[in-house]
N, C-alpha and C positions, 0 to 999 in steps of 0.2 A: 495181361500181366505175365511178365517173364521172370522165372525163378530159377536159381541154381540150388539144388537140394543135396545135402550130404546125408545119405541113407546108411545108417550103421546097423547092419543086419547080417547074421551068420547063416540064415536060411536063404540060399541063393534063389530058390523058387519064389519066395515072397519078394525078394529084391527085384528079380526079373519081371515078375507080374506088375509090381508098382511102377517099374521103369516104363512099361508099355502104356500105362495110364498117364504117367507124367508126360510122356512124349506126345500123347494126344492133346495135352494142355499146352504144349509148347515149352515145357519145362525141361531143364537139364538135370541129370542126376549123376553123382559120383557115389560109388559103393565102397564101404569099408566093412570087412568081414570079421574083424575082431576089435577089441577095445584099444589095443596098442596102435594098430593101423589108423583107427579113427582119430586119435589124439594127434598123431604125426601129420595126418592129412590136414587137420584143421589148423595146426600150428603154422604150417607152411603157407596156407591160403585162407586165413581167417576172414579177410575182407571179401573173399570170393563167394561165400555162401550166404544165402538169404534165410535159410532154415535148415534145421537138423531133425531127422527122425531117428530116434535112438532106442534100440532094443535093450531091455534091462538085463537079459541073460546073454552074456557074450563070453567067448573064450579069451584068455590071456588077461583081460581087464574088464570088470563088469560095468554095466551102464551107469551105475551110481558114481563110480570113480571117474568114468569118462565125463559125465556131466559136471562134476566138480572141477576137473581140469579144464574143460571147455569154458566154464564160467570164470575161471581165473584169467583166461585169455580174453574173453568177451562177455561182459555182464549182460548184454542185451540181445545176442543172437537168439531167435526163437527156437525152442526145443520141444518136440513132441515125443513123449515116451511111448514106445510100443512094447507090450509085454503080455505073456500068457498068464501072468499072475493077476489076481483080482482082489486081494485082500486090502482092507482099508489101510493097514500099516504100510504096505508097499506103495500105495498111492501117496500117502502123506510123506513118506521118505523121498520118493521121486520128485514130488512137487516142492518139497522142502529144500532140496538142494538146487533148485533153480529151473526145473522144467515148467513150461507154460501150459502144457496140456498132457493128458494121460489117456491113451487109447488101449483097450484090452483086446488081445487076440482071442479068437479070430475076429477080424474086422472087415467091413465092406470097403473095397477100394474107393468107391464113390463117396462113402461117408468120410474117409480119411482126406480125400481131396477137398471136400466141403469144409472140413476142419482147417486144413491148411489155408484155404482161401479166406475164411473168416478171420483167422488169426493174423494173417498178413495184412488184410484190409484194415483191421483195427489198429495195428501197429503203425501202418503208413499214415492213417488219419491222425493218430496221436503224436506222431513225430514230425509234423510239418515244421519246416524250418522257419524261424522267426524272420520277418521282413528285413532285408538288408539295410533299409533306410531307418531302422529303429535307432534312435539317438540315445535313449536312456534305458537302463536296466529295469524295465517295468516288471512287476510280479502280479500274477493273477490272484494269489492269495497272500495276505500278510496278516499274521496273528501276533501275539505278544513276543514270540521268539522265532517263529518260522516264516520263511518266505519261499513261495513256490512259483516257478515259471513253467507253464505247460508247454509253450513252444520250444523252449530251450531244454526242457526236461531237467530243470535245475532245482535243487532243494538246498536252502541255506538255513542253518540253525545258529542263531546268534552270530551271524556272519561267517560261520564255518560251513564248508560244503559237505553235504551228505552224499557220498559217492557210491558207485557200483550198484545202484538200485536196478533191479530187473524191471521190464515194462509193467508186470503185474504189481510189483511192490510199489512202484511210483503211482500207479493208478489207484491202489488201495489208499495210500496216504493222501493223494489229491482228493479223492472222494470224501474221506472222513474230515479232512481239514476244511473243506468248504462249509461244513456245518459243525463247528466246534461244540462239544458237549452233547451232541445228538447221538443217541445209541443206535447203531446199525446191527441188525440181526445178520447171521451168516447168509441166510437166503437173500436178503437185500443186497449184501455185498457181492454175492455170486451174480445176481442179476445186473447190478450196476457196473461191475468191473469186467466180468467175463462177457457181458453184452448179448448173451443168447442163452437158451435153455441148456444148462450144463448137466450132463449125465455123469455126475461124479458125486463125491461125498462132501458134506458140509465141512468135514475136517480139512478139506483143501484150503479153506480160508485160514484155519488155524496154522497150517504149515507156512503159508505165506506171511502171516502176521508175525510169527516167530522170527523168521529171517529178517523181516523189515525192522522189528524191534532191535535186533542185534546190530544192524547197520546204523540205526539212529543212536543207539547208546554209545557208539564209538565216539560221538561228539557230545555225549552227555544228555541227549534228548530222550527223556522218559515221558513220552507224550501220548502213547496209546494205552488206554486202560481197558481191562476186561470187566465187563458187567456180567457177573455170573448168572447163567441161565438165560441170558438174553443175547449178548454179542459183544461189540467193541465200540469205543468212542475215542475221538481225538480231543485232548484237553491239555493245553500248556499254560493255563491260568495260574497253576500252583508251582510252576517251575521257578526256581530262584535264580 
């Protein structure tokens, strides 16, 4: 597995240390030491990077703003937040603006590499290109109002495209839409969508659901319901 990683980190010792571990994996690394440089580098070479590791505390422009600007350029590039902060609100904020993972400093280099591999592997598996011989626009899921193609990562609501979904947002919607009206707990969604034991907060799910709802509601799709004290469900049976 060959990766090109953009590491946004103002601590040069951390960046250099991770660079050595990345090199052993056969990965290439570019380093940005502040938020302004990070956004400039990504704008110029957005297609070049397979993944971004992003420190939350940065000079000139903090990690939250960097993540927002990166997401405006690419809604799908994987982002792993690296930060010395550990509060639940910081995690929810970071994940809510589009980060895929959250790793708290100090961290083990080998553990970070394992996270990177797991994240990249899941994305590659879920973004397999549909066969070129496909003659018609088949959908894996068709409900009263929603159509979802897993291969094409395509979501349609009443024939309107739902755009700019991050990988996690798409997977959450796909998971719930497979079983309309079934209530999923946060623990279930963490296990089904993140795909491994997640060392984070259940509020991670809430942050992703919030962003997913906002994008769905741009086309009028109010289809994710909160079941208080339990979790969430997909239901478009009452949509007019």
